[in-house]
BABA-138141 format. One record per residue (C-alpha): residue number from 1; residue in one letter; x negated, y negated, z. Coordinates in steps of 0.5 Angstrom, whole numbers, plus 2048, in hexadecimal, padded with zeros to 3 digits. Each point is the difference from the previous one (the first is absolute). Example, Ala and Ser with C-alpha at 12.3 -4.5 7.8 and 13.67 -1.06 7.14 Angstrom:
residues 2
+-----+----+-----+-----+-----+
|   i | aa |   u |   v |   w |
+-----+----+-----+-----+-----+
|   1 |  a | 7E7 | 809 | 810 |
|   2 |  s | 7FE | 7F9 | 7FE |
+-----+----+-----+-----+-----+
***
This chain:
residues 342
+-----+----+-----+-----+-----+
|   i | aa |   u |   v |   w |
+-----+----+-----+-----+-----+
|   1 |  x | 800 | 800 | 800 |
|   2 |  x | 7FE | 7F9 | 7FE |
|   3 |  x | 802 | 7FA | 805 |
|   4 |  x | 7FF | 7F9 | 7FF |
|   5 |  x | 7FE | 7FB | 805 |
|   6 |  x | 801 | 7F8 | 800 |
|   7 |  x | 7FF | 7FA | 804 |
|   8 |  x | 805 | 7FA | 7FF |
|   9 |  x | 801 | 7F9 | 803 |
|  10 |  x | 7FB | 7FD | 804 |
|  11 |  x | 7FA | 804 | 802 |
|  12 |  x | 7FF | 801 | 808 |
|  13 |  x | 7FB | 804 | 804 |
|  14 |  x | 802 | 807 | 800 |
|  15 |  x | 801 | 802 | 7F9 |
|  16 |  x | 7FA | 804 | 7FF |
|  17 |  x | 801 | 804 | 806 |
|  18 |  x | 807 | 802 | 7FD |
|  19 |  x | 7FD | 802 | 7F9 |
|  20 |  x | 7FB | 804 | 804 |
|  21 |  x | 805 | 804 | 804 |
|  22 |  x | 804 | 801 | 7FA |
|  23 |  x | 7FB | 803 | 7FC |
|  24 |  x | 7FC | 804 | 805 |
|  25 |  x | 806 | 804 | 802 |
|  26 |  x | 803 | 800 | 7F9 |
|  27 |  x | 7F9 | 803 | 7FD |
|  28 |  x | 7FE | 804 | 806 |
|  29 |  x | 807 | 803 | 802 |
|  30 |  x | 804 | 800 | 7FA |
|  31 |  x | 7FB | 800 | 7FA |
|  32 |  x | 803 | 7FA | 7FD |
|  33 |  x | 7FD | 7FB | 7FB |
|  34 |  x | 801 | 7F9 | 801 |
|  35 |  x | 800 | 7FA | 7FB |
|  36 |  x | 800 | 7F9 | 803 |
|  37 |  x | 803 | 7FA | 7FD |
|  38 |  x | 7FD | 7FA | 7FF |
|  39 |  x | 803 | 7F9 | 803 |
|  40 |  x | 806 | 802 | 803 |
|  41 |  x | 806 | 801 | 7FB |
|  42 |  x | 7FC | 7FE | 7FA |
|  43 |  x | 7FC | 806 | 800 |
|  44 |  x | 806 | 805 | 7FE |
|  45 |  x | 803 | 7FA | 7FC |
|  46 |  x | 7FA | 800 | 7FC |
|  47 |  x | 7FD | 807 | 801 |
|  48 |  x | 7FA | 7FD | 804 |
|  49 |  x | 7FD | 805 | 804 |
|  50 |  x | 7FA | 803 | 804 |
|  51 |  x | 7FE | 807 | 802 |
|  52 |  x | 801 | 802 | 807 |
|  53 |  x | 7FC | 805 | 804 |
|  54 |  x | 7FD | 802 | 806 |
|  55 |  x | 7F9 | 7FC | 7FE |
|  56 |  x | 804 | 7FA | 7FE |
|  57 |  x | 803 | 7FF | 807 |
|  58 |  x | 7FA | 802 | 804 |
|  59 |  x | 7FE | 7FA | 804 |
|  60 |  x | 806 | 7FB | 7FF |
|  61 |  x | 803 | 801 | 807 |
|  62 |  x | 7FD | 7FA | 803 |
|  63 |  x | 801 | 7FC | 7F9 |
|  64 |  x | 805 | 7FA | 800 |
|  65 |  x | 804 | 7FF | 7F9 |
|  66 |  x | 801 | 805 | 7FC |
|  67 |  x | 7FC | 804 | 7FB |
|  68 |  x | 806 | 801 | 7FB |
|  69 |  x | 801 | 7F8 | 800 |
|  70 |  x | 807 | 7FD | 801 |
|  71 |  x | 805 | 7FB | 7FC |
|  72 |  x | 807 | 7FD | 801 |
|  73 |  x | 802 | 803 | 7FA |
|  74 |  x | 807 | 802 | 7FF |
|  75 |  x | 802 | 805 | 7FB |
|  76 |  x | 807 | 7FF | 800 |
|  77 |  x | 7FF | 7F9 | 7FD |
|  78 |  x | 7FB | 803 | 7FB |
|  79 |  x | 803 | 801 | 7F9 |
|  80 |  x | 802 | 808 | 800 |
|  81 |  x | 7FC | 800 | 806 |
|  82 |  x | 804 | 807 | 803 |
|  83 |  x | 7FF | 803 | 7F9 |
|  84 |  x | 7F9 | 7FE | 800 |
|  85 |  x | 7FE | 803 | 807 |
|  86 |  x | 804 | 806 | 7FE |
|  87 |  x | 7FC | 801 | 7FA |
|  88 |  x | 7FA | 7FF | 803 |
|  89 |  x | 801 | 805 | 806 |
|  90 |  x | 802 | 805 | 7FB |
|  91 |  x | 7FA | 7FF | 7FB |
|  92 |  x | 7FB | 800 | 806 |
|  93 |  x | 804 | 806 | 803 |
|  94 |  x | 801 | 7FD | 807 |
|  95 |  x | 806 | 804 | 803 |
|  96 |  x | 800 | 7FB | 806 |
|  97 |  x | 7FF | 7F9 | 802 |
|  98 |  x | 7FE | 7FE | 807 |
|  99 |  x | 801 | 7F8 | 801 |
| 100 |  x | 7FC | 7FC | 805 |
| 101 |  x | 803 | 7F9 | 802 |
| 102 |  x | 805 | 7FC | 803 |
| 103 |  x | 807 | 7FE | 7FF |
| 104 |  x | 7FF | 7FE | 7F8 |
| 105 |  x | 7FC | 806 | 7FE |
| 106 |  x | 804 | 805 | 804 |
| 107 |  x | 807 | 7FD | 7FD |
| 108 |  x | 7FD | 802 | 7F9 |
| 109 |  x | 7FE | 807 | 803 |
| 110 |  x | 807 | 800 | 803 |
| 111 |  x | 804 | 7FF | 7F9 |
| 112 |  x | 7FB | 804 | 7FC |
| 113 |  x | 802 | 806 | 804 |
| 114 |  x | 807 | 7FF | 801 |
| 115 |  x | 802 | 7FD | 7FA |
| 116 |  x | 7FB | 803 | 7FB |
| 117 |  x | 7FE | 806 | 802 |
| 118 |  x | 7F9 | 7FF | 801 |
| 119 |  x | 7FD | 804 | 806 |
| 120 |  x | 7FE | 7FB | 805 |
| 121 |  x | 7FD | 800 | 807 |
| 122 |  x | 7FF | 7F9 | 804 |
| 123 |  x | 7FB | 7FE | 805 |
| 124 |  x | 801 | 7F9 | 804 |
| 125 |  x | 7FB | 7FB | 7FF |
| 126 |  x | 801 | 7F9 | 803 |
| 127 |  x | 7FC | 7FC | 805 |
| 128 |  x | 806 | 7FC | 801 |
| 129 |  x | 803 | 806 | 804 |
| 130 |  x | 807 | 7FF | 7FD |
| 131 |  x | 802 | 806 | 7FD |
| 132 |  x | 806 | 802 | 805 |
| 133 |  x | 7FF | 808 | 7FF |
| 134 |  x | 7FA | 801 | 803 |
| 135 |  x | 7FD | 7FD | 807 |
| 136 |  x | 7FA | 7FE | 7FD |
| 137 |  x | 7FC | 7FF | 7FA |
| 138 |  x | 7F9 | 800 | 7FF |
| 139 |  x | 7FC | 7FA | 7FF |
| 140 |  x | 804 | 7FC | 805 |
| 141 |  x | 7FC | 802 | 806 |
| 142 |  x | 7FA | 7FE | 7FC |
| 143 |  x | 803 | 7F9 | 7FE |
| 144 |  x | 802 | 7FF | 807 |
| 145 |  x | 7F9 | 801 | 803 |
| 146 |  x | 7FD | 7FC | 7FA |
| 147 |  x | 805 | 7FA | 802 |
| 148 |  x | 7FF | 801 | 808 |
| 149 |  x | 7F8 | 7FF | 7FF |
| 150 |  x | 801 | 7FA | 7FC |
| 151 |  x | 805 | 7FD | 805 |
| 152 |  x | 7FB | 802 | 806 |
| 153 |  x | 7FA | 7FC | 7FC |
| 154 |  x | 805 | 7FA | 7FF |
| 155 |  x | 801 | 7FF | 807 |
| 156 |  x | 7F9 | 7FE | 802 |
| 157 |  x | 800 | 7FB | 7FA |
| 158 |  x | 807 | 7FD | 802 |
| 159 |  x | 7FE | 7FF | 807 |
| 160 |  x | 7F9 | 7FD | 7FE |
| 161 |  x | 804 | 7FB | 7FC |
| 162 |  x | 806 | 800 | 804 |
| 163 |  x | 804 | 800 | 7F9 |
| 164 |  x | 806 | 804 | 7FE |
| 165 |  x | 7FE | 806 | 7FB |
| 166 |  x | 805 | 803 | 7FC |
| 167 |  x | 7FF | 807 | 7FE |
| 168 |  x | 804 | 803 | 7F9 |
| 169 |  x | 801 | 807 | 800 |
| 170 |  x | 803 | 805 | 7FB |
| 171 |  x | 808 | 801 | 801 |
| 172 |  x | 805 | 7FF | 7FA |
| 173 |  x | 806 | 802 | 803 |
| 174 |  x | 7FE | 803 | 807 |
| 175 |  x | 7FB | 7FD | 805 |
| 176 |  x | 7FD | 807 | 803 |
| 177 |  x | 7F9 | 7FE | 7FF |
| 178 |  x | 801 | 7F9 | 803 |
| 179 |  x | 804 | 803 | 806 |
| 180 |  x | 7FB | 805 | 801 |
| 181 |  x | 7F9 | 7FC | 7FF |
| 182 |  x | 803 | 7FA | 803 |
| 183 |  x | 802 | 803 | 806 |
| 184 |  x | 7F9 | 804 | 801 |
| 185 |  x | 7FC | 7FA | 7FE |
| 186 |  x | 804 | 7FB | 805 |
| 187 |  x | 803 | 7FC | 7FB |
| 188 |  x | 804 | 7FA | 803 |
| 189 |  x | 805 | 800 | 7FB |
| 190 |  x | 802 | 806 | 7FB |
| 191 |  x | 805 | 7FE | 7FA |
| 192 |  x | 803 | 806 | 7FC |
| 193 |  x | 805 | 800 | 7FA |
| 194 |  x | 805 | 803 | 804 |
| 195 |  x | 801 | 7FA | 804 |
| 196 |  x | 801 | 7F9 | 7FD |
| 197 |  x | 7FC | 7FB | 805 |
| 198 |  x | 801 | 7FA | 802 |
| 199 |  x | 7FA | 7FB | 7FF |
| 200 |  x | 802 | 7FC | 806 |
| 201 |  x | 7FF | 806 | 804 |
| 202 |  x | 7FA | 802 | 7FD |
| 203 |  x | 7FD | 7F9 | 802 |
| 204 |  x | 803 | 800 | 807 |
| 205 |  x | 7FC | 807 | 801 |
| 206 |  x | 7FA | 7FD | 7FD |
| 207 |  x | 800 | 7FA | 805 |
| 208 |  x | 801 | 804 | 806 |
| 209 |  x | 7FA | 804 | 7FE |
| 210 |  x | 7FC | 7FA | 800 |
| 211 |  x | 803 | 7FD | 806 |
| 212 |  x | 7FD | 806 | 804 |
| 213 |  x | 7F9 | 7FE | 7FD |
| 214 |  x | 800 | 806 | 7FB |
| 215 |  x | 800 | 800 | 7F8 |
| 216 |  x | 806 | 803 | 7FD |
| 217 |  x | 7FF | 806 | 7FB |
| 218 |  x | 807 | 801 | 7FB |
| 219 |  x | 800 | 806 | 7FC |
| 220 |  x | 805 | 800 | 7FA |
| 221 |  x | 802 | 805 | 7FB |
| 222 |  x | 800 | 7FE | 7F9 |
| 223 |  x | 808 | 801 | 7FF |
| 224 |  x | 802 | 7FC | 806 |
| 225 |  x | 804 | 7FA | 7FF |
| 226 |  x | 802 | 7FA | 804 |
| 227 |  x | 808 | 7FF | 802 |
| 228 |  x | 801 | 7FA | 7FB |
| 229 |  x | 7FB | 802 | 7FA |
| 230 |  x | 7FE | 806 | 7FB |
| 231 |  x | 7FB | 805 | 7FF |
| 232 |  x | 7F9 | 7FC | 7FE |
| 233 |  x | 7FE | 803 | 7FA |
| 234 |  x | 7F9 | 800 | 7FD |
| 235 |  x | 803 | 7FF | 7F9 |
| 236 |  x | 807 | 802 | 7FC |
| 237 |  x | 7FD | 806 | 7FD |
| 238 |  x | 803 | 807 | 801 |
| 239 |  x | 7FD | 807 | 7FF |
| 240 |  x | 804 | 805 | 7FC |
| 241 |  x | 804 | 802 | 807 |
| 242 |  x | 802 | 7F9 | 800 |
| 243 |  x | 7FC | 7FE | 806 |
| 244 |  x | 7FD | 7F9 | 801 |
| 245 |  x | 7F9 | 7FE | 802 |
| 246 |  x | 800 | 7FE | 807 |
| 247 |  x | 7FB | 7FC | 804 |
| 248 |  x | 800 | 7F9 | 803 |
| 249 |  x | 805 | 800 | 806 |
| 250 |  x | 7F9 | 800 | 804 |
| 251 |  x | 7FE | 7FA | 7FD |
| 252 |  x | 807 | 7FD | 800 |
| 253 |  x | 801 | 801 | 808 |
| 254 |  x | 7F9 | 7FD | 801 |
| 255 |  x | 802 | 7FA | 7FD |
| 256 |  x | 806 | 7FF | 803 |
| 257 |  x | 7FD | 802 | 807 |
| 258 |  x | 7FB | 7FB | 7FF |
| 259 |  x | 805 | 7FA | 7FE |
| 260 |  x | 805 | 802 | 806 |
| 261 |  x | 7FB | 801 | 805 |
| 262 |  x | 7FA | 7FC | 7FE |
| 263 |  x | 7FC | 806 | 802 |
| 264 |  x | 7FB | 802 | 7FB |
| 265 |  x | 802 | 806 | 7FC |
| 266 |  x | 7FC | 805 | 7FC |
| 267 |  x | 802 | 806 | 7FC |
| 268 |  x | 7FD | 807 | 7FF |
| 269 |  x | 803 | 804 | 7FA |
| 270 |  x | 7FE | 808 | 801 |
| 271 |  x | 803 | 802 | 7FA |
| 272 |  x | 7FD | 806 | 7FC |
| 273 |  x | 7FB | 801 | 806 |
| 274 |  x | 805 | 804 | 803 |
| 275 |  x | 800 | 804 | 7FB |
| 276 |  x | 7F9 | 802 | 7FF |
| 277 |  x | 7FB | 804 | 803 |
| 278 |  x | 7FF | 806 | 803 |
| 279 |  x | 807 | 803 | 804 |
| 280 |  x | 801 | 801 | 807 |
| 281 |  x | 7FF | 807 | 803 |
| 282 |  x | 808 | 800 | 801 |
| 283 |  x | 801 | 7FE | 7F9 |
| 284 |  x | 7FB | 806 | 7FD |
| 285 |  x | 804 | 805 | 805 |
| 286 |  x | 807 | 7FE | 7FD |
| 287 |  x | 7FE | 7FF | 7F9 |
| 288 |  x | 7FC | 807 | 800 |
| 289 |  x | 806 | 803 | 803 |
| 290 |  x | 805 | 7FD | 7FB |
| 291 |  x | 7FC | 803 | 7FA |
| 292 |  x | 800 | 807 | 803 |
| 293 |  x | 807 | 800 | 801 |
| 294 |  x | 802 | 7FD | 7F9 |
| 295 |  x | 7FC | 805 | 7FD |
| 296 |  x | 804 | 805 | 804 |
| 297 |  x | 807 | 7FD | 7FD |
| 298 |  x | 7FD | 801 | 7F9 |
| 299 |  x | 7FE | 807 | 802 |
| 300 |  x | 807 | 801 | 803 |
| 301 |  x | 804 | 7FD | 7FA |
| 302 |  x | 803 | 7FB | 805 |
| 303 |  x | 800 | 7FA | 7FB |
| 304 |  x | 804 | 7F9 | 801 |
| 305 |  x | 7FD | 800 | 807 |
| 306 |  x | 7FB | 7FC | 803 |
| 307 |  x | 7FB | 802 | 806 |
| 308 |  x | 801 | 7FC | 807 |
| 309 |  x | 7FE | 7FF | 807 |
| 310 |  x | 805 | 801 | 805 |
| 311 |  x | 7FD | 800 | 807 |
| 312 |  x | 7FA | 804 | 7FF |
| 313 |  x | 803 | 805 | 7FB |
| 314 |  x | 800 | 7FF | 7F8 |
| 315 |  x | 807 | 801 | 7FD |
| 316 |  x | 803 | 800 | 7F9 |
| 317 |  x | 805 | 7FB | 7FF |
| 318 |  x | 804 | 7FE | 7F9 |
| 319 |  x | 7FC | 7FB | 7FC |
| 320 |  x | 807 | 7FC | 7FF |
| 321 |  x | 801 | 800 | 807 |
| 322 |  x | 7F9 | 7FE | 801 |
| 323 |  x | 800 | 7FA | 7FC |
| 324 |  x | 808 | 7FE | 801 |
| 325 |  x | 7FE | 7FA | 805 |
| 326 |  x | 7FA | 7FD | 803 |
| 327 |  x | 7FE | 801 | 808 |
| 328 |  x | 800 | 7F9 | 803 |
| 329 |  x | 7FE | 7FE | 807 |
| 330 |  x | 806 | 800 | 805 |
| 331 |  x | 802 | 7FA | 803 |
| 332 |  x | 7FF | 803 | 807 |
| 333 |  x | 7F9 | 802 | 7FE |
| 334 |  x | 7FE | 7F9 | 7FE |
| 335 |  x | 804 | 7FD | 806 |
| 336 |  x | 7FB | 804 | 805 |
| 337 |  x | 7FA | 7FD | 7FE |
| 338 |  x | 803 | 7F9 | 801 |
| 339 |  x | 7FD | 7FF | 807 |
| 340 |  x | 7F9 | 7FF | 7FD |
| 341 |  x | 803 | 7FA | 7FB |
| 342 |  x | 7FD | 7F9 | 802 |
+-----+----+-----+-----+-----+
***
């Protein structure tokens, strides 16, 4: 049996660990052959491949990014996209496909499996940790650790100059990175997409911090919005899944704080630093387990499913359910950290 593997959407630490787990178990226990598709869904769409075997995945466990490359290609919007994918899979004798990705990548896999009969298995990947069917996704822990370390470092420079430092982290629709890193890093204000913020309240928290002779750290997710405003966009362009490019809320917030409080404010945008570098031990562990269980799904013929973490167990859930809704921060979870604001 020949199995195809692709990684779609934004890269994140742990992708190579998944690929390694799939190939090692698939070759050693099931005798499968593997074809890696280059650059996400562009691979099966255009027939761009690379051979995967045990030597090809040796030494990639601690590497960030993905050896297969990635893209935000949406084959459902390409001309004759479904037919081209099915023709290329048949031409390459690929009998099953493992798609590693987030909401968009897995949404395509769900439709290919349910509507077009392409045997697909999904592996959840998003540093935002916003897929509702799994407790955690790999890449999230690394991103939180990177953001927390940055916040730790910014405390000392903020206090040296007694200025406000605004830290913008990733999080389009869900504020999990901001919430976890902000709490772990001792931030004085945390702003997330799920809760529109009052700029006057933010300034009151900042002022309160200065009155206590400390310099405030404000952590804001890129998708956070003021009560009387909209998303701050990098530009108006859309990707093939209809997403706008975010970034800029941190700079806007710093200017507003400085204008309203008279205190100097600076911005640090972590951006793709959160995606890069070696994965944490937890992300290597989770990603490897996902890979091992994904190839088991293929062996069992359990297509149209996604592997997911529930407590400490890896379970299988329908792909359609996995992408039906996003997992966002519960208001009660956000409220419990409010004691540290200001």
